N, C-alpha and C positions, 0 to 999 in steps of 0.2 A: 365292836363293829361301829357303834354309833359315834365313836370319837375319831374314826378314820375320815380324812378329807375326801370329797367327791372328785376323784381324778377325772372323771368323764366330763364333768361340767367345766373344770379348769382347762382341759385341752381344748373344748370348744370355744372357750373365751379367748384362748391363745390364738386358735385358728382365725377367729373373726377378726381379732385385732391385727393379725398379720395380713390377711386380706384387705382390710381397711387401709393399712399402711401402703400396700401395694397399689390400691386404687388411687390414693392421694399422691403416690410417687408418679404413677402414670399421667395423672392430671397436671402435675407440675412439669413433667417432661413435656407434655402437649403445648402448655402455655409458654414455656421457654423456647420450643421450636418455633412457635407462632411468632414470638417477639424476634427471634434471630431472623426468620424469614422476612418479616416486615422491615427490620433494620437493613438487611441486604438489599430488599427492593428499593428502600429509600436511598441507600448508597448508589445503586444502579441509576436510579432516576437522576441523582445529583450529578454523577459521572457523565450522563448523557447530555445534560444541559450545556447549552453554548453560552459563553460568557464574553462579554465585549468590554475591553478597557475604554474608559472615556478618552476624548480626544488629548486632554492634558496629560494624563497617564501615559497614554500610548506614545506621545512624543518623547516623554521622559525616558520611558524604558527603551525606545529605539536609539535614543541618545547614548544610553549605556552600552547597548549592543554594538553601536558604531565605535565606541571607544575600544570595546574588546576585539573588534575586527582589526582595528588598526594596530593594536598591541600584538595579536596573535602571531606566533612564529610558524604554526602549522595548523590552520583552520580546516576542518572537514565538515561537510554538510550532509546531513541525512534527510532525505525527503520522503514523503508519502503521498497519497492520493489527494491530500487537501491542496497541493500545489497546481493540481490539474482541473479542479472543479471550474475555475474560470474559463476552461477550454471546453465546458460542457460535458465533462467526464465525471460522472458520479463517483463520490468517494465511497467508503464502506460503511463507517460507523457514524456518519454525520445524520441529520434529521431526514434527509432524502438519501441516505447512502443505500447501497445494495443491500447489506445485511439487515438494515433497519427496515427496509420495505418488505423483505422476505419474512422477518419475524412478524410483521403485521398482516401477513397473508396477502400482500399485494404483488403484482406481477412487476417485474423490472423491465422497462423499455428504454431503448436508446437508439439514436441515429448511428450511422457507420462511424466507428471511432477513427477511422482514416481521415475523417473531415476535420479533426481536432488540429489546432496549431499550437506552438510553444506560447506559454502565457508570459506576462510581464515578469514573474518570478523566475521562469526559466531563462529568460534573456538577462535578468540581473545576476543570476548565478554565473552565466557564461562571461559577463563583463567583469565580475569580481574575480574570476580565475585569470582573465586576460590581464588584469591589474596586479596579479600574484598575490591576491588576498586570500584566495580559496585554493587548497592544494589537492583536494580530491571530493568527489561527490558519491555518496552511496545512496541509491534509490531502491525503494520497494516497487516502483511503478513499472508496468509493462508497456506503457503507451509510446516509448520511443521519443518523447518530446524533448528530453535532455540532449540526446544525440542530434535531433533536428534542429535544435537551437544554436548548434555550432560547438558545443563542448567537445573537447578532444576526447577520443575514445579511451585513451590510456589514463585519462583523468576520472573516468566514470566506471562504477561497478553497479550493474543492473541485477540485483541479487535474484529477482524473480523472473528475469528474462525480458525479451524484446519482441513485440508483436510483429515486427517487421523482418525479423531474421529467422531463417530456417537453415539447419545444418545437416551434414552427412557425417554420422558417427562411424561409418564404415571406412571412411578415408582416415589416413594417419599422416600428419595431424588431422584433427577434425576440420572439415572443410565448411566454410560459411558462405551463405547466399543471402545478401540484403535485397529485399523486395520493395516495391513501391505501394504494396498493398498490405492489409492485415492478413498474415499467413494461418491464422489460428481458427478459421471459420469450420474446419472439420475436426479439430483438436478438442481434447478434454482431459480431465484427470486420468492419468494412467493410459492415455490414448494419444500420442504425440505425432503420428503420422500425418502429413500434410497432403499427402496423394501424389506429390511429385518425385521425380527420381534425380540423383546425382548425375550430372552430364559426364563425370569423369569415371565413376566406378558402378554406376547403375543402382547404387544403394538407395534405399527409401530415405527421403528427406523427412526431418522431424522439427517441430517447433523448439522454442527454447524456454517456454513458460514453466514456471515452477509452481504447481498449484498446492493449495492447503494439503497438508499431510505427505507431500512429496519432499525429497532431498535433492537439491540442485547439484549436479556434478560436472557440468559443462565449465571449461575454463573461461570461455567468452560466451555470450557478453556478461556473464555473472561476475567474473573478476574478483572472486573472493580473496585472492592474494593481494590484490590491490587494496581492497577494503580493510583487511586486517593489518596490513603494513600501515596504512594510512592512519587507522585507529590507534596503533602503537606509538606513532610519533606524534599524535595530535595533542595540542594543549588547549585547543578550544573545539567544542562540537556544538554546531547549530543544527537543530531539528526543526524542519519546516513541514507543517501539515501532515504529521503522522500521529496516530494515536499511540504508537510504540508498543502496542500490545504484541505484536510480532517481533519487532526489532529488539525488544528487551531479552528475547530468548537466546540471542546471539551473544554469548558472553564475550567473544573476542573484540566485539565493537565498543565495550565499555570499560575497558582496562581494569576490571573488577579484581584482577590479581595484584593490583597496586594498593599501597595504603591511600586511604581517601584523600589525603593532602596532596598526593602525587597524580591523582587522576585529572583528566581534562576538564576544564570548566564548561558546564553544560547550559545551553541557552535554548529555550523551547518556545516556538511559535505555534500555538494551536488554540482553538476556541473551546475545546473540551478538556476534561481532565486526562492525564496520562500517568501511567505507573511510575514514571520518572520525575514527576513533579517535585517530590520533596528532595531530590538530589540536585535540582536545577539551581544554578546560580541566579538565573532570572527566567521567569515565565511570562510571556507576552500573549495576551489574549486579543487576537485580532486576525484578520484575514491576511493570508500570506502576501498577495499583491499589495494590499495597503501598507504592511509592515516593510516590505521590500522597497516600495517607491519612497517612503520616508528615509529608509536607511541609505539609499542612493543619494538622496537629497543631502543628508548628513555627510557623507563621504565625498560629495561633489563630483559624482561619477554620472555621466550620461547614460541613459538606458536606450540601447538600439532597438529599433523595431524589427519584427520577424520579416524577413524577406523570402518568399517561397522559392524565387528563382535561384537563391543562394543556399537552399537547403542541402546539407551535406548528403542526405540520403540519395538525392538525385545522382551525385557522381559515385556513390558506393554501390548503388544497385546493380544487380546481375540481371540482364535481360532474360525473359523466358524464352524457351525453344519454341518453335512454331507449333509443335503438337501439345504445348502446355498453355496456349493461349486461352483456352476454355476452362482451365483448372481453378479458377477463382471467380467469385461473384462480387467482392468488395470493391469499393471505388479506389481509383489510384490516387496517391498524394497530389500529383500534379498532371491534370489531364494533358493531352497532347496539344500542339498548336491548333487554335480554333476553339479551345475551351470546352470541348465535348467530352464527357466521360466515356472511356473506351472500355469499361468493365463489361463483361459479356451480358449481365442481366440488369444493366444500368436503367433501361426503360421500364423494367418491371418493379423497381425499388422505389417505394415512396418514403418520405422523410418520417422519421419516428417509428419505423417498424422495429420489432424486437431483434436484436442482434443475436445470431446463433453463434455457436463455437465457444471455446473454452477459455478466453483469456480472463473472463470474470471469475472463473474457478468452479468448483463443484456446486456451490450454493447458487450460482447463477442458472446452472442447468436444471438443479432441482425446482428453482422457482419457475422456470418456463414449463417444466413438466407439470407442476401443480396446476397452473393456470390452464394448460391444455385440457386437463381432466374437467376442471370447473366448466369451460366453455362447452364441452360434448355434453 
């Protein structure tokens, strides 16, 4: 009996060793998780930073872009919120963007978006199309500024809708009504009725906005067919003012089914990182208006000024019926002769008030609700 090993002591030692190993493993996992989290946070911070090319580099890069534009057989432009910030419309992920402010717990406030006018970039794009240098424009923006700049509708795909257009889906084909005001003040995610009725069939009119988490099915103004056809034929793609975090998910826009050598050359103009940077032939860190002004100088093309009296929306717009005159509160694009705003509540609207309604999407509505609770 004295020569037999103490099995009880041995099993206790093994159990303690196992517990110690498990503790060390958990501690290692915690440290690794902390490192990964810190690395990811650092990457997020870097991706959010705005980078500006110096004057010499900017001119050099724009010269390369100009050469690509001259040589292109089928140039397609993809635009994002960054081309409209010069019109006082906030972007989403910039330092003062909608999502950035909401993440910081701040309320998002803005003046009536109907007051915005096409920027220099919008007018440059229109001129490049007139010069037959741009074949198609694919936009994520809902502000309608491409259409208002004079860009032909068949040349434009507004993938997320247009704030000036409401449609009747009860009519076949779908009937479209262009308005002189933002039709989205009563709409939101999964709630698209504008409160007006179709003059032809009596069906409820709805906006054309595609919110986050929704799938756009309208033929116009989304024009997905035009966008995919243009992307298929493109030999050069120029991305202006887009983070590409949404556009990257649309595989048909990037010709990813082709070998890399046969894909379109990609040029990106954006101040922040995009998920397509590594695939780009050239990345230009600059404001869209600055880059496009230099580009037009390189191409020796005059930039037209926006003229409100020639705004295409004025001729495309469908007048409201008498009983609908009080169905909106937003300002009109062009006030009637005399310069007075004829929106029903124009006297009660002050500059800089929070814009209600859904064209900023779900996050905008959440931000407003959060702010209301804090005030109460």
